[in-house]
C-alpha positions in Angstrom: -67.7 67.6 -177.8 -66.1 70.5 -180.7 -67.2 73.0 -178.6 -65.6 71.8 -175.7 -62.2 71.0 -177.6 -62.2 74.6 -179.4 -61.6 75.4 -175.5 -59.9 73.1 -174.6 -57.0 73.7 -176.8 -57.0 78.0 -176.4 -56.2 76.8 -173.0 -53.3 75.7 -173.9 -52.9 77.9 -176.7 -53.1 81.1 -173.8 -50.6 79.0 -171.2 -48.0 77.8 -173.6 -48.3 82.0 -175.2 -48.0 82.8 -171.6 -45.1 80.5 -170.5 -43.0 81.1 -173.5 -43.7 85.3 -172.6 -42.0 84.4 -169.1 -38.5 83.4 -170.8 -38.5 85.0 -173.4 -35.5 86.6 -173.2 -33.7 83.4 -171.9 -35.0 82.2 -175.1 -33.1 84.6 -176.8 -29.8 83.7 -175.3 -29.9 80.6 -176.8 -29.9 82.0 -180.3 -27.3 84.7 -179.3 -23.7 84.2 -180.2 -22.5 88.4 -179.2 -21.2 88.4 -182.8 -23.0 91.9 -183.6 -21.3 94.1 -181.0 -18.1 91.7 -180.6 -14.1 93.3 -180.6 -13.1 91.9 -183.2 -8.9 90.8 -182.9 -8.8 93.2 -186.1 -9.4 97.0 -184.2 -7.2 95.6 -181.4 -3.7 96.7 -182.1 -1.0 94.2 -180.8 1.1 94.7 -177.3 2.8 97.3 -177.1 2.2 98.2 -180.5 2.8 102.6 -181.3 -1.1 102.8 -181.7 -1.9 102.3 -178.6 -1.4 105.9 -178.1 -3.0 106.8 -180.8 -6.8 105.6 -179.3 -9.2 107.7 -177.1 -8.6 106.3 -173.0 -12.7 106.4 -171.8 -12.5 104.2 -169.3 -10.6 105.2 -166.4 -7.2 103.9 -165.5 -8.6 101.6 -162.3 -8.7 98.2 -162.0 -11.2 96.7 -159.6 -10.7 93.6 -157.2 -12.9 92.1 -154.6 -12.1 89.5 -151.9 -13.6 89.3 -148.3 -10.2 90.7 -146.5 -7.0 92.6 -147.6 -5.5 88.4 -147.5 -6.2 87.5 -151.4 -5.2 83.3 -151.2 -1.8 82.4 -152.0 -3.0 81.0 -155.0 -4.3 83.7 -156.8 -1.4 86.2 -155.6 0.4 84.9 -158.7 -2.8 86.3 -160.9 -3.3 89.2 -158.8 0.3 90.2 -158.8 -0.1 90.4 -163.1 -2.3 92.3 -163.0 -0.9 94.8 -160.8 2.5 94.9 -162.3 1.1 95.5 -165.8 -0.3 98.5 -164.9 1.4 100.4 -162.3 -0.3 103.6 -163.8 -3.6 102.4 -162.7 -5.3 103.2 -159.5 -6.1 99.2 -158.2 -8.4 98.6 -156.1 -9.3 96.4 -153.8 -12.9 95.8 -152.4 -13.5 94.1 -149.2 -16.8 93.6 -147.4 -16.6 95.6 -145.4 -14.8 98.5 -147.8 -17.7 97.0 -150.3 -20.9 97.8 -146.8 -19.0 101.1 -146.5 -19.8 102.4 -150.4 -22.8 100.4 -150.7 -24.4 102.5 -147.3 -22.5 105.6 -148.5 -23.6 105.9 -152.1 -26.8 103.9 -152.0 -28.3 103.4 -149.2 -31.6 102.7 -150.5 -30.0 99.5 -152.1 -28.6 98.5 -148.2 -31.5 96.0 -146.9 -30.6 93.6 -150.2 -27.1 94.5 -149.8 -26.8 92.6 -145.7 -29.5 90.4 -146.9 -28.0 88.2 -150.0 -28.5 84.4 -148.3 -24.4 83.8 -149.8 -21.2 85.6 -149.7 -20.7 85.3 -153.2 -23.7 87.8 -154.3 -22.4 90.8 -152.9 -19.5 89.8 -154.3 -21.5 90.0 -157.6 -23.0 92.7 -157.2 -20.3 95.3 -155.4 -18.6 94.8 -158.8 -21.5 96.3 -161.0 -21.9 99.1 -158.5 -18.4 100.4 -158.3 -18.6 99.9 -162.1 -20.8 102.0 -162.4 -20.1 104.7 -159.8 -16.3 105.6 -160.9 -15.8 103.4 -164.1 -13.1 101.0 -164.7 -12.4 97.6 -165.3 -13.3 94.5 -162.5 -11.3 91.6 -163.1 -11.8 88.3 -161.0 -9.0 87.3 -158.8 -8.8 84.3 -160.8 -7.7 86.4 -164.2 -4.7 86.9 -164.7 -3.2 90.1 -167.3 -1.4 88.7 -169.5 -0.7 91.8 -171.5 -1.5 96.0 -171.0 -5.4 96.2 -170.5 -4.9 99.7 -172.6 -7.0 99.3 -175.4 -9.7 98.1 -173.7 -10.2 101.4 -172.3 -11.4 103.0 -175.7 -14.9 101.1 -175.5 -17.7 103.2 -173.5 -18.8 99.8 -172.1 -17.1 96.0 -172.6 -18.3 92.4 -170.6 -17.0 88.9 -171.9 -18.5 86.6 -173.8 -19.1 83.1 -172.2 -19.9 79.5 -172.7 -22.5 77.6 -173.9 -23.8 81.8 -174.3 -24.5 84.4 -173.0 -21.6 87.2 -170.9 -20.2 86.8 -167.8 -18.9 88.9 -165.1 -15.3 87.7 -164.3 -14.1 90.6 -166.5 -15.9 94.0 -167.4 -14.7 97.1 -168.3 -16.9 101.0 -168.4 -17.1 104.0 -167.7 -18.7 105.7 -164.7 -22.5 105.5 -164.8 -22.5 103.9 -167.9 -27.0 103.4 -169.1 -26.5 99.3 -168.9 -24.7 99.3 -165.9 -27.0 101.7 -164.5 -29.4 99.2 -165.6 -27.8 96.3 -164.1 -27.9 98.2 -160.5 -31.6 98.8 -161.0 -32.7 95.3 -162.0 -30.9 93.8 -158.6 -33.5 94.2 -156.6 -36.8 92.1 -158.7 -34.5 89.6 -159.3 -33.3 89.5 -155.9 -35.3 85.9 -155.6 -34.7 82.1 -154.1 -34.7 79.3 -156.4 -34.2 77.2 -153.6 -31.1 75.2 -154.8 -27.6 78.1 -154.4 -26.1 77.9 -157.8 -29.7 78.8 -159.8 -30.4 81.4 -156.6 -26.9 83.6 -157.6 -26.5 82.5 -160.5 -29.7 84.3 -161.8 -29.6 87.4 -158.7 -26.7 88.5 -159.0 -24.5 85.9 -161.3 -23.4 85.6 -165.4 -27.3 84.8 -165.7 -28.9 87.6 -164.8 -26.3 89.7 -166.1 -27.5 87.8 -169.4 -30.6 89.0 -169.4 -30.8 92.7 -168.3 -27.8 92.4 -171.3 -30.6 90.6 -173.9 -32.8 93.2 -171.9 -31.0 96.8 -172.5 -30.8 95.9 -176.1 -33.9 95.2 -177.0 -34.9 98.2 -174.9 -36.7 96.9 -172.2 -34.5 98.5 -168.5 -36.8 100.3 -166.4 -36.5 103.6 -165.1 -35.5 105.0 -162.1 -39.3 105.9 -161.2 -40.5 103.0 -162.1 -38.2 101.0 -159.9 -38.7 103.7 -157.3 -42.0 102.2 -157.2 -41.4 99.1 -156.8 -39.3 99.4 -153.9 -40.9 102.1 -151.8 -39.9 104.7 -154.0 -36.7 105.1 -152.0 -34.4 104.6 -155.0 -35.4 107.1 -156.9 -34.1 109.3 -153.5 -31.1 107.8 -153.1 -29.8 107.4 -157.1 -30.9 110.4 -158.4 -27.0 111.2 -159.2 -27.4 108.2 -161.7 -30.1 110.3 -163.7 -33.7 109.6 -164.4 -35.0 107.3 -167.1 -31.4 106.2 -167.4 -31.0 102.4 -168.3 -31.8 101.8 -172.2 -29.7 102.1 -174.8 -30.8 104.7 -177.7 -29.0 103.1 -180.3 -25.7 105.2 -180.0 -22.1 104.5 -179.8 -22.0 105.4 -176.2 -24.3 103.9 -175.2 -22.9 101.0 -176.8 -21.5 97.2 -174.5 -19.3 95.7 -176.3 -18.1 91.5 -176.3 -15.1 90.3 -175.8 -15.0 87.2 -176.8 -13.0 83.8 -176.4 -9.5 84.3 -178.5 -9.6 88.6 -176.8 -9.9 87.3 -173.2 -7.5 83.9 -173.4 -5.7 81.1 -175.0 -4.3 83.4 -176.9 -0.9 84.9 -177.5 -2.2 88.2 -177.5 -5.6 87.8 -174.9 -5.8 90.0 -172.3 -6.6 87.4 -169.9 -5.2 84.6 -168.5 -7.0 82.1 -166.0 -6.1 80.7 -163.1 -8.4 78.5 -161.9 -11.6 79.5 -159.1 -16.0 79.1 -158.6 -14.4 78.3 -155.0 -18.3 78.9 -154.4 -19.8 76.2 -156.7 -21.9 73.2 -155.0 -23.9 69.7 -155.7 -26.2 71.9 -157.1 -24.1 73.6 -159.8 -22.1 69.8 -160.6 -26.0 69.0 -160.8 -26.5 71.1 -163.4 -23.5 70.9 -165.2 -24.6 68.0 -166.1 -27.2 68.7 -166.4 -26.3 71.1 -169.2 -24.0 67.9 -171.1 -27.2 66.1 -170.8 -30.0 68.5 -172.6 -31.0 66.6 -175.5 -32.2 63.7 -172.9 -33.7 66.5 -170.6 -35.5 67.5 -173.5 -37.0 64.8 -174.7 -37.8 64.0 -171.7 -39.6 67.4 -170.7 -41.7 66.7 -174.3 -42.9 63.2 -172.8 -43.8 64.1 -169.4 -45.6 67.5 -171.4 -47.6 64.9 -173.6 -48.2 62.9 -170.8 -49.8 65.4 -168.7 -51.5 66.8 -171.2 -53.0 63.8 -172.0 -54.3 63.9 -168.2 -55.7 67.0 -168.3 -57.9 66.2 -171.2 -59.0 62.7 -170.1 -59.9 64.8 -166.5 -61.4 68.2 -168.8 -63.5 65.0 -170.5 -65.0 63.6 -167.5 -66.0 67.0 -166.7 -67.9 67.5 -169.4 -69.9 64.5 -169.3 -70.7 65.2 -165.4 -71.3 68.4 -166.1 -74.3 66.8 -169.5 -75.6 64.5 -167.1 -75.8 66.8 -164.2 -77.4 69.1 -167.0 -80.6 66.6 -168.6 -80.7 66.0 -165.2 -80.7 62.0 -165.7 -82.8 61.5 -168.9 -81.0 60.5 -172.5 -77.6 58.7 -172.2 -74.4 59.7 -171.2 -71.7 57.5 -171.4 -69.3 56.8 -168.8 -66.2 54.8 -168.0 -66.5 51.0 -169.6 -70.9 51.7 -170.6 -73.7 54.1 -170.4 -75.9 55.9 -167.6 -79.6 55.5 -168.5 -82.9 55.9 -167.6 -84.0 54.2 -164.2 -79.8 53.8 -163.0 -79.2 50.7 -165.5 -75.7 50.7 -166.9 -75.1 49.8 -170.6 -71.7 47.6 -170.2 -70.9 48.8 -173.7 -71.6 50.8 -177.0 -69.9 49.1 -179.7 -71.3 52.0 -182.4 -73.6 55.0 -181.9 -74.5 56.0 -185.2 -76.0 59.6 -185.9 -80.1 59.8 -186.9 -80.6 63.7 -187.2 -78.8 67.1 -187.3 -79.8 67.6 -183.7 -77.4 65.4 -181.7 -79.8 62.2 -181.6 -78.2 59.1 -181.8 -79.2 55.4 -181.5 -77.1 51.7 -180.6 -76.7 49.4 -183.3 -75.9 46.8 -181.4 -77.9 44.6 -179.0 -77.2 46.4 -174.9 -77.3 44.4 -171.8 -78.4 46.1 -169.1 -77.9 45.1 -165.1 
């Protein structure tokens, strides 16, 4: 029995290791606060400061936004106008559905089938923002994010994203130079992460949304990014032929400042006089499943405790089944000879059953036992 217990525990340990390894990147997000790559207030010149002109401009002066067509809803026009008016010297690009598909078909034909097959329009809106940053560079801003000040200080970083709560980064405001290795890895990873998780909110978040971006960010920092050759093999060899302008082997951070992804923290993003953006409200694509996820986030302690209880119950059930299998195997091995423990009794020679065994004592080193109390035979 001790050997069987060892086998059972070994199998469970292997299962746990496999599960932890499968979600390791997600687990690291629980302790990731972005502070190591944060853009601190002290390094950002105040609005209209002459020090802004002394900073290098790495990111091109382009503002990207997305919408279905050119008719932006009234409740977002104020936010859109604030960014356009503050940046008259910037090029402004509004990526409609038609323009987005045209860019993918022309420059990234290897991704067109995936782009067209997305089941939720927001997935295409998410994907195109990564492609335009990888292709043109510039700053992407969601339509529900208005500009509170000029974005010139953010042009000094090769790439930056925004910290979000409770963990990870968001994709509603981002900046990059053209062909930055991080955004190269992001567009490479869209195909392998394109899965349907049944719930629309989880499907969107983990295939193109902020959770997807956060996972790729963690993998990029750990140097686990895929290169173009690996991805080409995964999707039938068409990626390498259609993305040669990006460069083979990119998508991994080499530790250089050029490849670093800086993180815009909460105070620099919103709600402070010196913040770059002012949020106007959005997230119109969220549905009932999103409300379920948010409820789960508010009650994560209860759900965690419940999960441990369920896991313990399942473990006991598996142990009971495993024990029964061992007993049946022992009975067959002995060919019906001797005594084999059963539920509520003992199966003995001739098919009779002992109703109970109050106590068994080991009588030798050869695993023989004797019954100390009387038994009742039927």
